[in-house]
mmCIF file as gemmi writes it, N, C-alpha and C atoms, coordinates in Angstrom:
data_model
loop_
_atom_site.group_PDB
_atom_site.id
_atom_site.type_symbol
_atom_site.label_atom_id
_atom_site.label_alt_id
_atom_site.label_comp_id
_atom_site.label_asym_id
_atom_site.label_entity_id
_atom_site.label_seq_id
_atom_site.pdbx_PDB_ins_code
_atom_site.Cartn_x
_atom_site.Cartn_y
_atom_site.Cartn_z
_atom_site.occupancy
_atom_site.B_iso_or_equiv
_atom_site.pdbx_formal_charge
_atom_site.auth_seq_id
_atom_site.auth_asym_id
_atom_site.pdbx_PDB_model_num
ATOM 1 N N . UNK Axp A 1 ? -14.352 -2.13 30.664 1 0 ? 1 A 1
ATOM 2 C CA . UNK Axp A 1 ? -13.16 -1.351 30.399 1 0 ? 1 A 1
ATOM 3 C C . UNK Axp A 1 ? -13.204 -0.104 31.28 1 0 ? 1 A 1
ATOM 4 N N . UNK Axp A 2 ? -12.109 0.135 31.995 1 0 ? 2 A 1
ATOM 5 C CA . UNK Axp A 2 ? -12.028 1.287 32.889 1 0 ? 2 A 1
ATOM 6 C C . UNK Axp A 2 ? -11.399 2.45 32.123 1 0 ? 2 A 1
ATOM 7 N N . UNK Axp A 3 ? -12.184 3.496 31.871 1 0 ? 3 A 1
ATOM 8 C CA . UNK Axp A 3 ? -11.686 4.64 31.109 1 0 ? 3 A 1
ATOM 9 C C . UNK Axp A 3 ? -11.107 5.723 32.008 1 0 ? 3 A 1
ATOM 10 N N . UNK Axp A 4 ? -11.116 5.504 33.319 1 0 ? 4 A 1
ATOM 11 C CA . UNK Axp A 4 ? -10.608 6.531 34.23 1 0 ? 4 A 1
ATOM 12 C C . UNK Axp A 4 ? -9.087 6.504 34.359 1 0 ? 4 A 1
ATOM 13 N N . UNK Axp A 5 ? -8.452 5.427 33.941 1 0 ? 5 A 1
ATOM 14 C CA . UNK Axp A 5 ? -6.992 5.352 34.002 1 0 ? 5 A 1
ATOM 15 C C . UNK Axp A 5 ? -6.424 5.414 32.589 1 0 ? 5 A 1
ATOM 16 N N . UNK Axp A 6 ? -5.266 6.035 32.434 1 0 ? 6 A 1
ATOM 17 C CA . UNK Axp A 6 ? -4.684 6.128 31.085 1 0 ? 6 A 1
ATOM 18 C C . UNK Axp A 6 ? -4.257 4.754 30.584 1 0 ? 6 A 1
ATOM 19 N N . UNK Axp A 7 ? -4.313 4.557 29.284 1 0 ? 7 A 1
ATOM 20 C CA . UNK Axp A 7 ? -3.88 3.274 28.735 1 0 ? 7 A 1
ATOM 21 C C . UNK Axp A 7 ? -2.373 3.12 28.889 1 0 ? 7 A 1
ATOM 22 N N . UNK Axp A 8 ? -1.947 1.907 29.083 1 0 ? 8 A 1
ATOM 23 C CA . UNK Axp A 8 ? -0.517 1.618 29.17 1 0 ? 8 A 1
ATOM 24 C C . UNK Axp A 8 ? -0.182 0.544 28.152 1 0 ? 8 A 1
ATOM 25 N N . UNK Axp A 9 ? 1.03 0.502 27.744 1 0 ? 9 A 1
ATOM 26 C CA . UNK Axp A 9 ? 1.459 -0.512 26.789 1 0 ? 9 A 1
ATOM 27 C C . UNK Axp A 9 ? 2.889 -0.272 26.373 1 0 ? 9 A 1
ATOM 28 N N . UNK Axp A 10 ? 3.385 -1.175 25.61 1 0 ? 10 A 1
ATOM 29 C CA . UNK Axp A 10 ? 4.743 -1.077 25.101 1 0 ? 10 A 1
ATOM 30 C C . UNK Axp A 10 ? 4.711 -0.63 23.655 1 0 ? 10 A 1
ATOM 31 N N . UNK Axp A 11 ? 5.669 0.163 23.283 1 0 ? 11 A 1
ATOM 32 C CA . UNK Axp A 11 ? 5.809 0.579 21.899 1 0 ? 11 A 1
ATOM 33 C C . UNK Axp A 11 ? 6.878 -0.298 21.245 1 0 ? 11 A 1
ATOM 34 N N . UNK Axp A 12 ? 6.723 -0.61 19.983 1 0 ? 12 A 1
ATOM 35 C CA . UNK Axp A 12 ? 7.726 -1.455 19.323 1 0 ? 12 A 1
ATOM 36 C C . UNK Axp A 12 ? 9.079 -0.753 19.281 1 0 ? 12 A 1
ATOM 37 N N . UNK Axp A 13 ? 10.122 -1.522 19.435 1 0 ? 13 A 1
ATOM 38 C CA . UNK Axp A 13 ? 11.47 -0.964 19.38 1 0 ? 13 A 1
ATOM 39 C C . UNK Axp A 13 ? 12.108 -1.145 18.002 1 0 ? 13 A 1
ATOM 40 N N . UNK Axp A 14 ? 11.491 -1.969 17.16 1 0 ? 14 A 1
ATOM 41 C CA . UNK Axp A 14 ? 12.023 -2.174 15.814 1 0 ? 14 A 1
ATOM 42 C C . UNK Axp A 14 ? 11.904 -0.884 15.012 1 0 ? 14 A 1
ATOM 43 N N . UNK Axp A 15 ? 12.87 -0.62 14.134 1 0 ? 15 A 1
ATOM 44 C CA . UNK Axp A 15 ? 12.753 0.581 13.304 1 0 ? 15 A 1
ATOM 45 C C . UNK Axp A 15 ? 11.545 0.473 12.385 1 0 ? 15 A 1
ATOM 46 N N . UNK Axp A 16 ? 10.905 1.584 12.169 1 0 ? 16 A 1
ATOM 47 C CA . UNK Axp A 16 ? 9.739 1.613 11.293 1 0 ? 16 A 1
ATOM 48 C C . UNK Axp A 16 ? 10.174 1.734 9.84 1 0 ? 16 A 1
ATOM 49 N N . UNK Axp A 17 ? 9.41 1.127 8.97 1 0 ? 17 A 1
ATOM 50 C CA . UNK Axp A 17 ? 9.669 1.208 7.542 1 0 ? 17 A 1
ATOM 51 C C . UNK Axp A 17 ? 8.973 2.463 7.017 1 0 ? 17 A 1
ATOM 52 N N . UNK Axp A 18 ? 9.669 3.308 6.248 1 0 ? 18 A 1
ATOM 53 C CA . UNK Axp A 18 ? 9.047 4.533 5.749 1 0 ? 18 A 1
ATOM 54 C C . UNK Axp A 18 ? 7.964 4.223 4.718 1 0 ? 18 A 1
ATOM 55 N N . UNK Axp A 19 ? 7.074 5.172 4.539 1 0 ? 19 A 1
ATOM 56 C CA . UNK Axp A 19 ? 6.046 5.053 3.511 1 0 ? 19 A 1
ATOM 57 C C . UNK Axp A 19 ? 6.702 5.064 2.139 1 0 ? 19 A 1
ATOM 58 N N . UNK Axp A 20 ? 5.967 4.58 1.157 1 0 ? 20 A 1
ATOM 59 C CA . UNK Axp A 20 ? 6.472 4.606 -0.216 1 0 ? 20 A 1
ATOM 60 C C . UNK Axp A 20 ? 6.582 6.034 -0.722 1 0 ? 20 A 1
ATOM 61 N N . UNK Axp A 21 ? 7.574 6.268 -1.534 1 0 ? 21 A 1
ATOM 62 C CA . UNK Axp A 21 ? 7.649 7.548 -2.226 1 0 ? 21 A 1
ATOM 63 C C . UNK Axp A 21 ? 6.717 7.484 -3.435 1 0 ? 21 A 1
ATOM 64 N N . UNK Axp A 22 ? 6.42 8.633 -4.01 1 0 ? 22 A 1
ATOM 65 C CA . UNK Axp A 22 ? 5.575 8.671 -5.195 1 0 ? 22 A 1
ATOM 66 C C . UNK Axp A 22 ? 6.205 7.868 -6.325 1 0 ? 22 A 1
ATOM 67 N N . UNK Axp A 23 ? 7.502 8.008 -6.513 1 0 ? 23 A 1
ATOM 68 C CA . UNK Axp A 23 ? 8.183 7.278 -7.591 1 0 ? 23 A 1
ATOM 69 C C . UNK Axp A 23 ? 8.094 5.763 -7.371 1 0 ? 23 A 1
ATOM 70 N N . UNK Axp A 24 ? 8.221 5.317 -6.121 1 0 ? 24 A 1
ATOM 71 C CA . UNK Axp A 24 ? 8.112 3.889 -5.826 1 0 ? 24 A 1
ATOM 72 C C . UNK Axp A 24 ? 6.691 3.39 -6.091 1 0 ? 24 A 1
ATOM 73 N N . UNK Axp A 25 ? 5.702 4.161 -5.711 1 0 ? 25 A 1
ATOM 74 C CA . UNK Axp A 25 ? 4.306 3.768 -5.94 1 0 ? 25 A 1
ATOM 75 C C . UNK Axp A 25 ? 4.013 3.705 -7.436 1 0 ? 25 A 1
ATOM 76 N N . UNK Axp A 26 ? 4.505 4.683 -8.185 1 0 ? 26 A 1
ATOM 77 C CA . UNK Axp A 26 ? 4.298 4.663 -9.636 1 0 ? 26 A 1
ATOM 78 C C . UNK Axp A 26 ? 4.983 3.463 -10.262 1 0 ? 26 A 1
ATOM 79 N N . UNK Axp A 27 ? 6.164 3.12 -9.776 1 0 ? 27 A 1
ATOM 80 C CA . UNK Axp A 27 ? 6.868 1.943 -10.272 1 0 ? 27 A 1
ATOM 81 C C . UNK Axp A 27 ? 6.108 0.662 -9.974 1 0 ? 27 A 1
ATOM 82 N N . UNK Axp A 28 ? 5.498 0.587 -8.796 1 0 ? 28 A 1
ATOM 83 C CA . UNK Axp A 28 ? 4.702 -0.589 -8.44 1 0 ? 28 A 1
ATOM 84 C C . UNK Axp A 28 ? 3.491 -0.714 -9.363 1 0 ? 28 A 1
ATOM 85 N N . UNK Axp A 29 ? 2.86 0.397 -9.682 1 0 ? 29 A 1
ATOM 86 C CA . UNK Axp A 29 ? 1.709 0.366 -10.598 1 0 ? 29 A 1
ATOM 87 C C . UNK Axp A 29 ? 2.157 -0.087 -11.982 1 0 ? 29 A 1
ATOM 88 N N . UNK Axp A 30 ? 3.303 0.418 -12.449 1 0 ? 30 A 1
ATOM 89 C CA . UNK Axp A 30 ? 3.824 -0.012 -13.764 1 0 ? 30 A 1
ATOM 90 C C . UNK Axp A 30 ? 4.111 -1.516 -13.767 1 0 ? 30 A 1
ATOM 91 N N . UNK Axp A 31 ? 4.696 -2.018 -12.69 1 0 ? 31 A 1
ATOM 92 C CA . UNK Axp A 31 ? 5.001 -3.443 -12.6 1 0 ? 31 A 1
ATOM 93 C C . UNK Axp A 31 ? 3.716 -4.267 -12.589 1 0 ? 31 A 1
ATOM 94 N N . UNK Axp A 32 ? 2.724 -3.826 -11.823 1 0 ? 32 A 1
ATOM 95 C CA . UNK Axp A 32 ? 1.449 -4.546 -11.8 1 0 ? 32 A 1
ATOM 96 C C . UNK Axp A 32 ? 0.814 -4.566 -13.189 1 0 ? 32 A 1
ATOM 97 N N . UNK Axp A 33 ? 0.878 -3.466 -13.911 1 0 ? 33 A 1
ATOM 98 C CA . UNK Axp A 33 ? 0.307 -3.429 -15.263 1 0 ? 33 A 1
ATOM 99 C C . UNK Axp A 33 ? 1.087 -4.341 -16.208 1 0 ? 33 A 1
ATOM 100 N N . UNK Axp A 34 ? 2.383 -4.489 -15.972 1 0 ? 34 A 1
ATOM 101 C CA . UNK Axp A 34 ? 3.194 -5.399 -16.785 1 0 ? 34 A 1
ATOM 102 C C . UNK Axp A 34 ? 2.754 -6.849 -16.553 1 0 ? 34 A 1
ATOM 103 N N . UNK Axp A 35 ? 2.32 -7.151 -15.332 1 0 ? 35 A 1
ATOM 104 C CA . UNK Axp A 35 ? 1.895 -8.505 -14.98 1 0 ? 35 A 1
ATOM 105 C C . UNK Axp A 35 ? 0.444 -8.784 -15.362 1 0 ? 35 A 1
ATOM 106 N N . UNK Axp A 36 ? -0.297 -7.751 -15.755 1 0 ? 36 A 1
ATOM 107 C CA . UNK Axp A 36 ? -1.719 -7.912 -16.073 1 0 ? 36 A 1
ATOM 108 C C . UNK Axp A 36 ? -1.892 -8.708 -17.363 1 0 ? 36 A 1
ATOM 109 N N . UNK Axp A 37 ? -2.721 -9.735 -17.284 1 0 ? 37 A 1
ATOM 110 C CA . UNK Axp A 37 ? -3.1 -10.516 -18.455 1 0 ? 37 A 1
ATOM 111 C C . UNK Axp A 37 ? -4.488 -11.099 -18.199 1 0 ? 37 A 1
ATOM 112 N N . UNK Axp A 38 ? -4.878 -12.099 -18.969 1 0 ? 38 A 1
ATOM 113 C CA . UNK Axp A 38 ? -6.224 -12.65 -18.844 1 0 ? 38 A 1
ATOM 114 C C . UNK Axp A 38 ? -6.362 -13.709 -17.756 1 0 ? 38 A 1
ATOM 115 N N . UNK Axp A 39 ? -5.259 -14.06 -17.088 1 0 ? 39 A 1
ATOM 116 C CA . UNK Axp A 39 ? -5.346 -15.029 -15.995 1 0 ? 39 A 1
ATOM 117 C C . UNK Axp A 39 ? -6.005 -14.366 -14.781 1 0 ? 39 A 1
ATOM 118 N N . UNK Axp A 40 ? -6.402 -15.166 -13.807 1 0 ? 40 A 1
ATOM 119 C CA . UNK Axp A 40 ? -7.011 -14.62 -12.593 1 0 ? 40 A 1
ATOM 120 C C . UNK Axp A 40 ? -6.024 -13.694 -11.874 1 0 ? 40 A 1
ATOM 121 N N . UNK Axp A 41 ? -4.754 -14.109 -11.81 1 0 ? 41 A 1
ATOM 122 C CA . UNK Axp A 41 ? -3.745 -13.276 -11.16 1 0 ? 41 A 1
ATOM 123 C C . UNK Axp A 41 ? -3.509 -11.997 -11.947 1 0 ? 41 A 1
ATOM 124 N N . UNK Axp A 42 ? -3.516 -12.092 -13.248 1 0 ? 42 A 1
ATOM 125 C CA . UNK Axp A 42 ? -3.331 -10.914 -14.09 1 0 ? 42 A 1
ATOM 126 C C . UNK Axp A 42 ? -4.466 -9.921 -13.938 1 0 ? 42 A 1
ATOM 127 N N . UNK Axp A 43 ? -5.681 -10.433 -13.824 1 0 ? 43 A 1
ATOM 128 C CA . UNK Axp A 43 ? -6.835 -9.555 -13.617 1 0 ? 43 A 1
ATOM 129 C C . UNK Axp A 43 ? -6.758 -8.884 -12.246 1 0 ? 43 A 1
ATOM 130 N N . UNK Axp A 44 ? -6.296 -9.627 -11.238 1 0 ? 44 A 1
ATOM 131 C CA . UNK Axp A 44 ? -6.117 -9.039 -9.907 1 0 ? 44 A 1
ATOM 132 C C . UNK Axp A 44 ? -5.039 -7.967 -9.938 1 0 ? 44 A 1
ATOM 133 N N . UNK Axp A 45 ? -3.962 -8.21 -10.669 1 0 ? 45 A 1
ATOM 134 C CA . UNK Axp A 45 ? -2.894 -7.214 -10.801 1 0 ? 45 A 1
ATOM 135 C C . UNK Axp A 45 ? -3.434 -5.957 -11.469 1 0 ? 45 A 1
ATOM 136 N N . UNK Axp A 46 ? -4.232 -6.126 -12.516 1 0 ? 46 A 1
ATOM 137 C CA . UNK Axp A 46 ? -4.819 -4.978 -13.223 1 0 ? 46 A 1
ATOM 138 C C . UNK Axp A 46 ? -5.748 -4.195 -12.299 1 0 ? 46 A 1
ATOM 139 N N . UNK Axp A 47 ? -6.578 -4.908 -11.542 1 0 ? 47 A 1
ATOM 140 C CA . UNK Axp A 47 ? -7.511 -4.249 -10.628 1 0 ? 47 A 1
ATOM 141 C C . UNK Axp A 47 ? -6.766 -3.486 -9.532 1 0 ? 47 A 1
ATOM 142 N N . UNK Axp A 48 ? -5.72 -4.107 -8.982 1 0 ? 48 A 1
ATOM 143 C CA . UNK Axp A 48 ? -4.942 -3.454 -7.933 1 0 ? 48 A 1
ATOM 144 C C . UNK Axp A 48 ? -4.22 -2.232 -8.484 1 0 ? 48 A 1
ATOM 145 N N . UNK Axp A 49 ? -3.665 -2.346 -9.673 1 0 ? 49 A 1
ATOM 146 C CA . UNK Axp A 49 ? -2.986 -1.208 -10.297 1 0 ? 49 A 1
ATOM 147 C C . UNK Axp A 49 ? -3.954 -0.051 -10.512 1 0 ? 49 A 1
ATOM 148 N N . UNK Axp A 50 ? -5.16 -0.367 -10.951 1 0 ? 50 A 1
ATOM 149 C CA . UNK Axp A 50 ? -6.165 0.682 -11.165 1 0 ? 50 A 1
ATOM 150 C C . UNK Axp A 50 ? -6.553 1.334 -9.841 1 0 ? 50 A 1
ATOM 151 N N . UNK Axp A 51 ? -6.725 0.524 -8.801 1 0 ? 51 A 1
ATOM 152 C CA . UNK Axp A 51 ? -7.109 1.048 -7.493 1 0 ? 51 A 1
ATOM 153 C C . UNK Axp A 51 ? -6.017 1.954 -6.93 1 0 ? 51 A 1
ATOM 154 N N . UNK Axp A 52 ? -4.774 1.527 -7.034 1 0 ? 52 A 1
ATOM 155 C CA . UNK Axp A 52 ? -3.669 2.338 -6.527 1 0 ? 52 A 1
ATOM 156 C C . UNK Axp A 52 ? -3.465 3.569 -7.409 1 0 ? 52 A 1
ATOM 157 N N . UNK Axp A 53 ? -3.571 3.38 -8.713 1 0 ? 53 A 1
ATOM 158 C CA . UNK Axp A 53 ? -3.32 4.471 -9.648 1 0 ? 53 A 1
ATOM 159 C C . UNK Axp A 53 ? -4.216 5.676 -9.441 1 0 ? 53 A 1
ATOM 160 N N . UNK Axp A 54 ? -5.474 5.448 -9.117 1 0 ? 54 A 1
ATOM 161 C CA . UNK Axp A 54 ? -6.378 6.59 -8.92 1 0 ? 54 A 1
ATOM 162 C C . UNK Axp A 54 ? -6.091 7.325 -7.616 1 0 ? 54 A 1
ATOM 163 N N . UNK Axp A 55 ? -5.327 6.715 -6.727 1 0 ? 55 A 1
ATOM 164 C CA . UNK Axp A 55 ? -4.982 7.358 -5.448 1 0 ? 55 A 1
ATOM 165 C C . UNK Axp A 55 ? -3.724 8.207 -5.536 1 0 ? 55 A 1
ATOM 166 N N . UNK Axp A 56 ? -2.941 8.031 -6.605 1 0 ? 56 A 1
ATOM 167 C CA . UNK Axp A 56 ? -1.69 8.755 -6.73 1 0 ? 56 A 1
ATOM 168 C C . UNK Axp A 56 ? -1.939 10.148 -7.302 1 0 ? 56 A 1
ATOM 169 N N . UNK Axp A 57 ? -1.175 11.127 -6.824 1 0 ? 57 A 1
ATOM 170 C CA . UNK Axp A 57 ? -1.329 12.472 -7.383 1 0 ? 57 A 1
ATOM 171 C C . UNK Axp A 57 ? -0.836 12.509 -8.823 1 0 ? 57 A 1
ATOM 172 N N . UNK Axp A 58 ? -1.421 13.353 -9.614 1 0 ? 58 A 1
ATOM 173 C CA . UNK Axp A 58 ? -0.984 13.506 -11.003 1 0 ? 58 A 1
ATOM 174 C C . UNK Axp A 58 ? -0.007 14.661 -11.074 1 0 ? 58 A 1
ATOM 175 N N . UNK Axp A 59 ? 0.829 14.599 -12.069 1 0 ? 59 A 1
ATOM 176 C CA . UNK Axp A 59 ? 1.731 15.717 -12.263 1 0 ? 59 A 1
ATOM 177 C C . UNK Axp A 59 ? 3.086 15.35 -12.144 1 0 ? 59 A 1
């Protein structure tokens, strides 16, 4: 790799999707908790909700 020349490339022209808002993230966690049950998918939903939930700001 030659580091003496600047990198070149194309940037995507498609519009970018904005990040989730706090309200949207909280809604996703609520939905995941609604889907949580004793099935494998329900346990995955519960685990994902817990993982996301601890990352959200409180208040």
